[in-house]
C-alpha positions in Angstrom: 7.7 4.1 18.1 4.3 2.8 19.5 1.5 1.7 17.9 -0.5 4.8 18.6 2.3 7.0 17.6 2.7 5.0 14.4 -1.0 5.2 13.7 -1.0 9.1 14.3 2.1 9.6 11.9 0.3 7.1 9.1 -2.8 9.7 9.7 -0.7 12.6 9.1 1.0 11.1 6.0 -1.9 9.7 4.4 -4.6 12.5 5.2 -6.8 10.3 7.2 -9.9 11.8 8.6 -8.3 11.6 12.2 -5.9 14.5 11.2 -7.8 16.5 8.4 -11.1 15.9 6.5 -9.6 16.8 3.1 -6.3 16.3 1.5 -4.0 18.9 0.9 -0.7 19.8 -1.2 1.1 19.8 2.2 -0.4 16.5 3.3 1.4 14.5 0.7 4.3 16.6 -0.2 3.1 17.1 -3.7 5.4 19.9 -4.4 4.5 20.5 -8.3 2.3 22.7 -10.5 -0.9 21.0 -9.6 -0.4 21.7 -5.9 -3.1 24.6 -6.1 -5.6 21.9 -7.3 -5.9 20.6 -3.7 -6.8 23.7 -2.2 -10.6 23.8 -3.8 -13.4 23.2 -2.0 -14.7 20.5 -4.2 -11.9 17.9 -3.4 -13.6 14.6 -2.8 -13.4 13.5 0.8 -10.7 10.7 1.6 -12.0 7.2 2.3 -15.7 5.9 1.4 -17.8 8.3 -0.2 -21.5 9.0 0.1 -22.4 6.4 -2.5 -20.4 3.7 -0.5 -17.5 3.5 -2.7 -14.2 3.4 -1.1 -11.3 5.6 -2.2 -9.5 4.0 -5.2 -6.0 2.9 -4.8 -4.2 2.3 -8.3 -0.8 0.8 -8.2 1.3 0.9 -11.3 2.6 -2.8 -10.8 5.9 -3.0 -13.0 6.9 0.5 -12.0 6.9 -0.4 -8.1 8.4 -3.8 -8.7 11.4 -2.4 -10.6 12.0 0.6 -8.2 11.8 -1.6 -5.1 14.7 -4.2 -4.1 12.0 -6.1 -2.1 10.0 -7.0 -5.4 13.0 -6.4 -8.0 15.0 -9.2 -6.4 12.1 -11.8 -7.0 12.4 -11.1 -10.7 13.5 -14.4 -12.3 12.8 -16.2 -9.1 11.2 -19.6 -10.3 11.4 -21.4 -7.0 7.8 -21.9 -7.0 7.6 -23.2 -10.5 11.0 -23.9 -12.0 9.6 -24.5 -15.7 7.7 -21.3 -15.8 8.8 -18.8 -18.5 7.0 -15.9 -16.5 10.0 -14.0 -14.9 7.6 -11.6 -13.0 5.3 -14.3 -11.4 6.8 -14.3 -8.0 7.5 -10.5 -7.6 3.9 -9.8 -8.7 2.6 -12.3 -6.2 4.5 -10.6 -3.4 3.2 -7.1 -4.4 -0.2 -8.3 -4.7 -0.2 -9.8 -1.1 1.7 -6.6 0.3 -1.0 -4.1 -1.4 -3.8 -6.2 0.0 -2.5 -6.0 3.3 -1.9 -2.2 2.9 -5.4 -1.7 1.4 -7.2 -3.5 4.4 -10.6 -2.3 3.5 -9.7 1.2 3.4 -8.9 1.3 -0.4 -10.6 -0.6 -3.4 -7.0 -1.6 -4.8 -6.3 -1.8 -8.5 -3.0 -3.1 -9.8 -2.1 -2.4 -13.2 0.7 -4.6 -15.4 2.0 -4.1 -18.5 0.9 -6.9 -20.8 3.6 -6.6 -23.3 6.3 -9.0 -23.0 4.4 -11.5 -20.7 3.8 -15.4 -21.5 0.3 -14.7 -22.7 -0.6 -11.2 -24.3 -4.0 -11.7 -23.3 -4.0 -12.3 -19.8 -7.4 -12.0 -17.7 -8.2 -9.5 -15.5 -9.0 -11.2 -12.5 -9.2 -10.4 -8.6 -6.7 -11.8 -6.3 -6.5 -11.5 -2.5 -8.9 -8.6 -2.9 -7.2 -6.6 -5.4 -8.4 -6.2 -9.0 -5.5 -7.2 -11.4 -5.5 -5.7 -14.8 -3.2 -6.3 -17.6 -2.9 -3.6 -20.3 -4.2 -5.1 -23.6 -1.8 -5.6 -26.6 -0.5 -2.1 -28.0 -1.6 -0.2 -24.8 0.9 0.6 -22.1 0.1 0.2 -18.3 0.6 4.0 -18.2 -2.1 4.7 -20.3 -4.5 2.3 -18.2 -3.4 3.8 -15.0 -4.0 7.2 -16.4 -7.3 6.3 -17.5 -8.5 4.8 -14.3 -7.5 7.9 -12.4 -8.7 10.3 -14.7 -12.4 8.4 -14.6 -12.1 8.7 -10.6 -11.4 12.5 -10.7 -14.4 13.0 -13.4 -16.6 11.0 -11.2 -15.7 12.9 -8.2 -14.1 9.7 -6.4 -11.0 10.2 -4.5 -8.0 8.3 -5.7 -4.6 7.5 -4.7 -2.0 6.3 -7.3 0.9 4.4 -6.2 3.8 5.1 -8.8 7.3 6.7 -9.2 6.8 7.6 -12.8 7.1 11.3 -13.4 5.1 11.1 -16.4 2.1 9.5 -14.6 2.4 12.0 -11.8 2.4 14.8 -14.1 -0.7 13.5 -16.1 -3.0 12.4 -13.3 -2.2 14.7 -10.3 -5.5 17.0 -9.8 -8.5 17.1 -7.9 -9.1 14.4 -5.7 -6.0 12.4 -7.2 -2.9 12.1 -4.7 0.3 9.9 -4.8 2.2 7.5 -2.8 5.7 6.7 -4.1 7.6 3.3 -4.0 9.4 4.2 -1.2 6.3 5.5 1.0 4.6 2.3 -0.1 7.5 0.2 1.2 7.8 2.0 4.4 4.1 0.9 5.1 4.8 -2.5 4.0 7.7 -2.9 6.2 5.7 -1.5 9.3 2.9 -4.2 8.4 5.8 -6.8 8.6 7.0 -5.8 12.0 3.4 -5.3 13.6 2.4 -9.1 12.1 5.8 -10.4 13.9 4.9 -8.7 17.1 1.4 -10.3 17.1 2.9 -13.7 15.9 5.4 -13.4 18.8 2.9 -12.3 21.5 1.2 -15.8 22.4 4.9 -17.0 23.0 5.3 -14.7 26.0 4.8 -16.3 29.6 2.2 -13.9 31.4 3.0 -15.5 34.7 3.4 -13.5 38.0 7.1 -14.2 37.9 7.6 -12.6 34.2 5.9 -9.3 35.5 7.9 -9.0 38.7 11.3 -7.0 39.1 14.3 -9.4 39.8 14.4 -7.7 43.4 10.7 -8.4 44.1 11.1 -11.9 42.7 14.2 -12.5 45.0 12.0 -11.4 48.1 9.0 -13.4 47.0 11.4 -16.8 46.7 13.0 -15.7 50.4 9.5 -15.7 51.8 8.7 -19.1 50.5 11.7 -20.5 51.7 13.3 -21.1 48.2 
């Protein structure tokens, strides 16, 4: 599939302005009891709103890690720090990098991780690779934090997309302006980004000589004329 076709397909799947101005239930395949909410006229537009705030992308961190082989295989990977007791460090780093590439200025990305069971129960909420990282505080689940962020966005009229495969979160936060991307859909987009990057990295190695652009027959005739 060419880049234009992929961009068109992505726009259709994620409700970008080139396809439609507002999201609808059919755009995301929501197919649940909240679908009717998407047909109202006061749904926030996708992308940057009038106040200059970008659409919020809320990622349910450990849910995505444990739903996707790409990240789950990195759990217990201590190759970068053999003495670390943090079994999720490598998986988190990979997910943060991928979400940053996926957001690419279109979204303000927030990745929420469950603070329970981590090496430090009071991890600082910091930004990495342009993504805001939040660890749920002691006694509070990551699900609760994800639900709070999405609810606040909905109540303030800000478009919000939540990335999760957790059915409970879907049932709780889906509504006006809040849509969902599943772990499978996110992985598909990330893998396409990987392929695009690989193409760009390989492009400088292509020899754009006259000979490389000629067909074998035309090249043979040219060599004959030159007496080679």
